[in-house]
C-alpha positions as CSV (number, residue, x, y, z in Angstrom):
1,X,0.0,0.0,0.0
2,X,1.2,3.5,-0.8
3,X,1.2,6.4,1.6
4,X,-2.1,7.1,3.3
5,X,-3.4,10.5,2.1
6,X,-6.3,10.8,4.5
7,X,-6.5,11.2,8.3
8,X,-7.6,7.8,9.6
9,X,-9.2,9.1,12.8
10,X,-11.2,11.7,11.0
11,X,-12.5,9.2,8.5
12,X,-13.5,6.8,11.2
13,X,-15.3,9.6,13.1
14,X,-17.2,10.6,10.0
15,X,-18.3,7.0,9.3
16,X,-19.2,6.5,13.0
17,X,-21.3,9.7,12.8
18,X,-23.3,8.1,10.0
19,X,-24.0,5.1,12.3
20,X,-21.6,2.7,10.7
21,X,-18.4,0.9,11.6
22,X,-15.2,1.1,9.6
23,X,-13.7,-2.0,8.1
24,X,-10.0,-2.5,8.2
25,X,-9.6,-1.9,4.5
26,X,-11.9,1.1,4.2
27,X,-9.2,3.8,4.9
28,X,-6.8,2.2,2.4
29,X,-9.5,2.1,-0.3
30,X,-10.4,5.7,0.3
31,X,-6.7,6.8,0.2
32,X,-6.4,5.0,-3.2
33,X,-9.4,7.0,-4.5
34,X,-8.0,10.2,-3.2
35,X,-4.6,9.5,-4.9
36,X,-6.4,8.9,-8.2
37,X,-8.4,12.1,-7.8
38,X,-5.2,14.1,-7.1
39,X,-3.4,12.7,-10.2
40,X,-6.4,13.5,-12.4
41,X,-6.7,17.0,-11.0
42,X,-3.0,17.7,-11.5
43,X,-3.3,16.4,-15.1
44,X,-6.3,18.8,-15.7
45,X,-4.3,21.7,-14.3
46,X,-1.3,20.9,-16.6
47,X,-3.7,20.6,-19.6
48,X,-4.9,24.1,-18.9
49,X,-1.3,25.5,-18.7
50,X,-1.3,25.8,-14.9
51,X,0.9,24.3,-12.2
52,X,-1.6,25.2,-9.6
53,X,-4.4,22.7,-8.9
54,X,-7.7,24.5,-8.2
55,X,-11.0,23.2,-6.9
56,X,-12.5,23.2,-10.4
57,X,-9.8,20.6,-11.4
58,X,-11.5,18.1,-9.1
């Protein structure tokens, strides 16, 4: 597994607030999705001639 990009305790809190439990693989799966989103947003910024990723890139 690559580096975790989300705060595990905050994710678990958010899931608990929804009345659910967090499985052991949930945080890793979310981090993978976040990593993919970051790469896609960076690519969009570059396609638009920017080095700065903005909210609209997500």
